[in-house]
SEDOKE-967539 format. One record per residue (C-alpha): residue number from 1; x, z, y; chain; residue in three letters. Coordinates in nm, 4 decimals. Each point is the difference from the previous one (the first is absolute). Layout:
nr->NUM&east->X&up->Z&north->Y&kette->A&rest->ALA
...
# end
This chain:
nr->1&east->-0.0210&up->-0.0004&north->0.0027&kette->A&rest->UNK
nr->2&east->0.2282&up->-0.0558&north->0.3028&kette->A&rest->UNK
nr->3&east->-0.0672&up->0.2517&north->0.2958&kette->A&rest->UNK
nr->4&east->-0.0492&up->0.0042&north->0.3351&kette->A&rest->UNK
nr->5&east->0.3247&up->0.1997&north->0.2845&kette->A&rest->UNK
nr->6&east->-0.1912&up->0.3425&north->-0.0463&kette->A&rest->UNK
nr->7&east->-0.1465&up->-0.1133&north->-0.3776&kette->A&rest->UNK
nr->8&east->0.4161&up->-0.0030&north->-0.0474&kette->A&rest->UNK
nr->9&east->0.1011&up->0.3547&north->0.1827&kette->A&rest->UNK
nr->10&east->-0.2801&up->0.1143&north->-0.1848&kette->A&rest->UNK
nr->11&east->0.1168&up->-0.0662&north->-0.3241&kette->A&rest->UNK
nr->12&east->0.2983&up->0.1441&north->0.0603&kette->A&rest->UNK
nr->13&east->-0.0829&up->0.3049&north->0.0940&kette->A&rest->UNK
nr->14&east->-0.2197&up->0.1163&north->-0.2632&kette->A&rest->UNK
nr->15&east->0.2802&up->-0.1075&north->-0.1940&kette->A&rest->UNK
nr->16&east->0.2703&up->0.1202&north->0.0971&kette->A&rest->UNK
nr->17&east->-0.2494&up->0.3423&north->0.0795&kette->A&rest->UNK
nr->18&east->-0.0517&up->-0.0846&north->-0.4438&kette->A&rest->UNK
nr->19&east->0.4137&up->-0.0283&north->-0.0548&kette->A&rest->UNK
nr->20&east->0.0014&up->0.2525&north->0.1461&kette->A&rest->UNK
nr->21&east->-0.2571&up->0.2845&north->-0.1898&kette->A&rest->UNK
nr->22&east->0.1188&up->-0.1047&north->-0.3419&kette->A&rest->UNK
nr->23&east->0.3321&up->0.0135&north->0.1323&kette->A&rest->UNK
nr->24&east->-0.0411&up->0.3507&north->0.0234&kette->A&rest->UNK
nr->25&east->-0.2762&up->0.0697&north->-0.2336&kette->A&rest->UNK
nr->26&east->0.2915&up->-0.1164&north->-0.2563&kette->A&rest->UNK
nr->27&east->0.2673&up->0.1901&north->0.1934&kette->A&rest->UNK
nr->28&east->-0.2129&up->0.3181&north->-0.0764&kette->A&rest->UNK
nr->29&east->-0.0370&up->-0.0554&north->-0.4110&kette->A&rest->UNK
nr->30&east->0.3130&up->0.1035&north->-0.0153&kette->A&rest->UNK
nr->31&east->0.1138&up->-0.2510&north->-0.2525&kette->A&rest->UNK
nr->32&east->0.3941&up->0.0510&north->-0.0307&kette->A&rest->UNK
nr->33&east->-0.1022&up->0.3562&north->-0.1733&kette->A&rest->UNK
nr->34&east->-0.1493&up->-0.2387&north->-0.3355&kette->A&rest->UNK
nr->35&east->0.3548&up->-0.0862&north->-0.0259&kette->A&rest->UNK
nr->36&east->0.2745&up->0.1542&north->-0.1010&kette->A&rest->UNK
nr->37&east->0.3236&up->-0.1846&north->0.1100&kette->A&rest->UNK
nr->38&east->-0.2127&up->-0.2010&north->0.2618&kette->A&rest->UNK
nr->39&east->0.0201&up->-0.3215&north->0.0376&kette->A&rest->UNK
nr->40&east->0.2227&up->-0.0957&north->0.2874&kette->A&rest->UNK
nr->41&east->-0.2595&up->-0.3668&north->0.1457&kette->A&rest->UNK
nr->42&east->-0.2611&up->0.2888&north->-0.0213&kette->A&rest->UNK
nr->43&east->-0.0662&up->-0.0370&north->0.4245&kette->A&rest->UNK
nr->44&east->-0.0322&up->-0.2745&north->-0.0162&kette->A&rest->UNK
nr->45&east->-0.2030&up->-0.0246&north->-0.3114&kette->A&rest->UNK
nr->46&east->-0.2156&up->0.1874&north->0.1709&kette->A&rest->UNK
nr->47&east->0.0177&up->-0.2047&north->0.4070&kette->A&rest->UNK
nr->48&east->-0.0654&up->-0.3392&north->-0.2006&kette->A&rest->UNK
nr->49&east->-0.3107&up->0.2132&north->-0.1903&kette->A&rest->UNK
nr->50&east->-0.1237&up->0.0412&north->0.3108&kette->A&rest->UNK
nr->51&east->0.0173&up->-0.2269&north->0.1558&kette->A&rest->UNK
nr->52&east->-0.1593&up->-0.2438&north->-0.3254&kette->A&rest->UNK
nr->53&east->-0.3042&up->0.3082&north->0.0252&kette->A&rest->UNK
nr->54&east->-0.0500&up->0.0371&north->0.3403&kette->A&rest->UNK
nr->55&east->-0.0003&up->-0.4538&north->0.1197&kette->A&rest->UNK
nr->56&east->-0.2500&up->-0.0140&north->-0.2743&kette->A&rest->UNK
nr->57&east->-0.2008&up->0.2532&north->0.1340&kette->A&rest->UNK
nr->58&east->0.0181&up->-0.0174&north->0.3590&kette->A&rest->UNK
nr->59&east->-0.1115&up->-0.4098&north->-0.0590&kette->A&rest->UNK
nr->60&east->-0.2527&up->0.1179&north->-0.1936&kette->A&rest->UNK
nr->61&east->-0.1652&up->0.1969&north->0.2922&kette->A&rest->UNK
nr->62&east->0.1345&up->-0.2530&north->0.2658&kette->A&rest->UNK
nr->63&east->-0.1703&up->-0.2653&north->-0.1869&kette->A&rest->UNK
nr->64&east->-0.3078&up->0.1944&north->-0.0428&kette->A&rest->UNK
nr->65&east->-0.0543&up->0.1280&north->0.3653&kette->A&rest->UNK
nr->66&east->0.0584&up->-0.3847&north->0.0706&kette->A&rest->UNK
nr->67&east->-0.2822&up->-0.0854&north->-0.2797&kette->A&rest->UNK
nr->68&east->-0.2202&up->0.2559&north->0.2030&kette->A&rest->UNK
nr->69&east->0.0204&up->-0.0610&north->0.2988&kette->A&rest->UNK
nr->70&east->-0.0670&up->-0.3917&north->-0.0901&kette->A&rest->UNK
nr->71&east->-0.3460&up->0.1639&north->-0.2084&kette->A&rest->UNK
nr->72&east->-0.0584&up->0.1280&north->0.3675&kette->A&rest->UNK
nr->73&east->0.0632&up->-0.3542&north->0.2454&kette->A&rest->UNK
nr->74&east->-0.2571&up->-0.1846&north->-0.3521&kette->A&rest->UNK
nr->75&east->-0.2651&up->0.2944&north->0.1120&kette->A&rest->UNK
nr->76&east->-0.0316&up->-0.1163&north->0.3757&kette->A&rest->UNK
# end
């Protein structure tokens, strides 16, 4: 779907917000305690996993609001 300027800023902020929330949530699990010797790449895995989950959630909610706005314009 193509976005205009305002929608693009909204989508970007929404995705960054969800990436940050997901990163903080994954950090709160203290995944390193599950390993006797935590792998060196564990922080990178947490960052990449938070980007993937946050991007998916952010895209879903942004698309939801774009569709909702389109439906509201259809009703008018």
